NUVOKE-628982 format. One record per residue (C-alpha): residue number from 0; residue in three letters; x, y, z. Coordinates in Angstrom, 2 decimals, always signed. Last residue first. Layout:
BEGIN
[atom NUM, 'ALA', [X, Y, Z]]
...
REM end
This chain:
BEGIN
[atom 116, 'LEU', [+14.14, +5.60, -6.39]]
[atom 115, 'ASP', [+11.95, +7.89, -8.31]]
[atom 114, 'ILE', [+8.48, +6.40, -8.50]]
[atom 113, 'THR', [+6.24, +7.92, -11.43]]
[atom 112, 'VAL', [+2.92, +9.67, -11.32]]
[atom 111, 'GLY', [+1.77, +11.09, -14.68]]
[atom 110, 'GLU', [-0.22, +8.00, -15.42]]
[atom 109, 'ILE', [-2.40, +8.12, -12.13]]
[atom 108, 'ASP', [-3.54, +11.79, -12.91]]
[atom 107, 'PHE', [-6.16, +12.10, -10.32]]
[atom 106, 'GLY', [-9.66, +13.12, -11.39]]
[atom 105, 'VAL', [-12.24, +11.42, -9.08]]
[atom 104, 'VAL', [-13.20, +9.14, -12.02]]
[atom 103, 'THR', [-9.40, +8.28, -12.46]]
[atom 102, 'LEU', [-8.93, +7.69, -8.81]]
[atom 101, 'ALA', [-12.00, +5.47, -8.75]]
[atom 100, 'LEU', [-10.87, +3.41, -11.78]]
[atom 99, 'ARG', [-7.36, +2.94, -10.57]]
[atom 98, 'VAL', [-8.66, +1.75, -7.21]]
[atom 97, 'LEU', [-11.14, -0.44, -8.92]]
[atom 96, 'LEU', [-8.56, -2.21, -11.19]]
[atom 95, 'PHE', [-6.13, -2.67, -8.28]]
[atom 94, 'SER', [-8.84, -4.19, -6.15]]
[atom 93, 'LEU', [-9.57, -6.57, -8.93]]
[atom 92, 'LEU', [-5.81, -7.58, -9.02]]
[atom 91, 'LEU', [-5.85, -8.23, -5.16]]
[atom 90, 'THR', [-9.12, -10.21, -5.22]]
[atom 89, 'ALA', [-7.48, -12.51, -8.18]]
[atom 88, 'TYR', [-4.56, -12.77, -5.71]]
[atom 87, 'GLY', [-6.59, -13.85, -2.91]]
[atom 86, 'ALA', [-8.80, -16.22, -4.97]]
[atom 85, 'ILE', [-5.52, -17.90, -6.33]]
[atom 84, 'ALA', [-4.13, -18.31, -2.82]]
[atom 83, 'TRP', [-7.68, -19.33, -1.45]]
[atom 82, 'PHE', [-7.98, -22.23, -3.84]]
[atom 81, 'ILE', [-4.45, -23.53, -3.44]]
[atom 80, 'THR', [-4.82, -23.31, +0.50]]
[atom 79, 'ALA', [-8.30, -25.06, +0.16]]
[atom 78, 'ASN', [-6.77, -27.91, -1.95]]
[atom 77, 'ALA', [-3.88, -28.20, +0.61]]
[atom 76, 'GLU', [-6.39, -28.36, +3.40]]
[atom 75, 'SER', [-8.32, -31.05, +1.46]]
[atom 74, 'VAL', [-5.40, -33.08, +0.81]]
[atom 73, 'LYS', [-4.48, -32.97, +4.60]]
[atom 72, 'ARG', [-7.91, -34.10, +5.64]]
[atom 71, 'SER', [-7.81, -36.87, +3.05]]
[atom 70, 'ASN', [-4.70, -38.50, +4.59]]
[atom 69, 'ASP', [-3.61, -41.34, +2.24]]
[atom 68, 'VAL', [-1.08, -39.38, +0.04]]
[atom 67, 'ALA', [-0.42, -36.34, +2.30]]
[atom 66, 'LEU', [+3.06, -35.79, +0.96]]
[atom 65, 'MET', [+1.97, -34.62, -2.66]]
[atom 64, 'ARG', [-0.68, -32.37, -1.25]]
[atom 63, 'THR', [+1.54, -30.86, +1.32]]
[atom 62, 'VAL', [+4.14, -30.22, -1.43]]
[atom 61, 'GLY', [+1.59, -28.62, -3.60]]
[atom 60, 'ALA', [+0.26, -26.43, -0.81]]
[atom 59, 'TYR', [+3.71, -25.03, +0.05]]
[atom 58, 'VAL', [+4.40, -24.39, -3.65]]
[atom 57, 'LEU', [+1.10, -22.55, -4.16]]
[atom 56, 'MET', [+1.55, -20.46, -0.89]]
[atom 55, 'ALA', [+5.25, -19.70, -1.94]]
[atom 54, 'VAL', [+3.89, -18.59, -5.41]]
[atom 53, 'VAL', [+1.18, -16.41, -4.06]]
[atom 52, 'VAL', [+3.77, -14.81, -1.62]]
[atom 51, 'VAL', [+6.07, -14.05, -4.49]]
[atom 50, 'PRO', [+3.22, -12.75, -6.40]]
[atom 49, 'ALA', [+1.99, -10.39, -3.63]]
[atom 48, 'VAL', [+5.51, -8.73, -2.91]]
[atom 47, 'GLY', [+5.78, -6.72, -5.92]]
[atom 46, 'TYR', [+2.15, -5.89, -6.30]]
[atom 45, 'ILE', [+2.01, -4.65, -2.69]]
[atom 44, 'PHE', [+5.27, -2.71, -2.76]]
[atom 43, 'ALA', [+4.69, -0.98, -6.00]]
[atom 42, 'THR', [+0.93, -0.31, -5.13]]
[atom 41, 'VAL', [+2.12, +1.33, -1.76]]
[atom 40, 'PHE', [+5.05, +3.23, -3.60]]
[atom 39, 'PRO', [+2.78, +4.75, -6.29]]
[atom 38, 'TYR', [-0.02, +5.57, -3.98]]
[atom 37, 'ILE', [+1.93, +7.66, -1.51]]
[atom 36, 'ASN', [+2.56, +10.92, -3.32]]
[atom 35, 'GLN', [-0.63, +11.08, -5.26]]
[atom 34, 'ILE', [-2.59, +10.16, -2.10]]
[atom 33, 'VAL', [-0.72, +12.86, -0.04]]
[atom 32, 'THR', [-1.29, +15.54, -2.75]]
[atom 31, 'PRO', [-5.16, +14.61, -2.84]]
[atom 30, 'LEU', [-5.27, +15.04, +0.84]]
[atom 29, 'ASP', [-3.88, +18.41, +1.21]]
[atom 28, 'PRO', [-0.38, +19.13, +2.54]]
[atom 27, 'PRO', [+0.03, +19.99, +6.09]]
[atom 26, 'GLU', [+0.07, +23.61, +7.10]]
[atom 25, 'TYR', [+3.09, +24.90, +9.20]]
[atom 24, 'LEU', [+2.17, +27.84, +11.08]]
[atom 23, 'ALA', [+2.90, +31.34, +9.81]]
[atom 22, 'GLY', [+5.62, +33.23, +11.70]]
[atom 21, 'SER', [+7.32, +34.58, +8.48]]
[atom 20, 'ASN', [+10.47, +32.67, +8.96]]
[atom 19, 'SER', [+10.50, +30.90, +5.62]]
[atom 18, 'GLY', [+11.58, +27.46, +5.05]]
[atom 17, 'GLY', [+9.01, +26.91, +2.53]]
[atom 16, 'PRO', [+8.33, +23.36, +4.05]]
[atom 15, 'SER', [+7.63, +24.94, +7.50]]
[atom 14, 'ASN', [+9.94, +23.55, +10.30]]
[atom 13, 'ARG', [+11.16, +27.07, +10.94]]
[atom 12, 'SER', [+7.56, +28.37, +11.14]]
[atom 11, 'LEU', [+7.03, +25.67, +13.82]]
[atom 10, 'GLY', [+9.75, +26.62, +15.97]]
[atom 9, 'ALA', [+8.93, +30.18, +15.74]]
[atom 8, 'ARG', [+5.36, +29.35, +16.91]]
[atom 7, 'PHE', [+6.74, +27.21, +19.81]]
[atom 6, 'LEU', [+9.07, +29.95, +20.77]]
[atom 5, 'SER', [+6.12, +32.48, +20.77]]
[atom 4, 'LEU', [+4.20, +30.19, +23.05]]
[atom 3, 'VAL', [+6.83, +29.67, +25.45]]
[atom 2, 'GLN', [+7.45, +33.57, +25.84]]
[atom 1, 'ASN', [+3.76, +34.00, +26.09]]
[atom 0, 'MET', [+3.74, +31.57, +29.05]]
REM end
């Protein structure tokens, strides 16, 4: 049993970010570091995809509204789709501002974080 435990510890120390075989167990990075590393990628993805989705929803609702000439139920559904697409995008932009405000108040350097692709 001790041999298995020592092999397990040796494997963990080899997988440590420093690469040293000092026998220390791997310690995960702290939460602020994780947030600073993930935040730019998540925001770039969300704010890159969201406008495309909103435009697609607006086009779909517009076409539905134009084709539903006499059907009042379809017209009201298309109007609701237009409203909720715009409301959802406004909520997304507001959440962006709130997250930036919260991270700035907590002390994260948002402007210093860049995305290297």
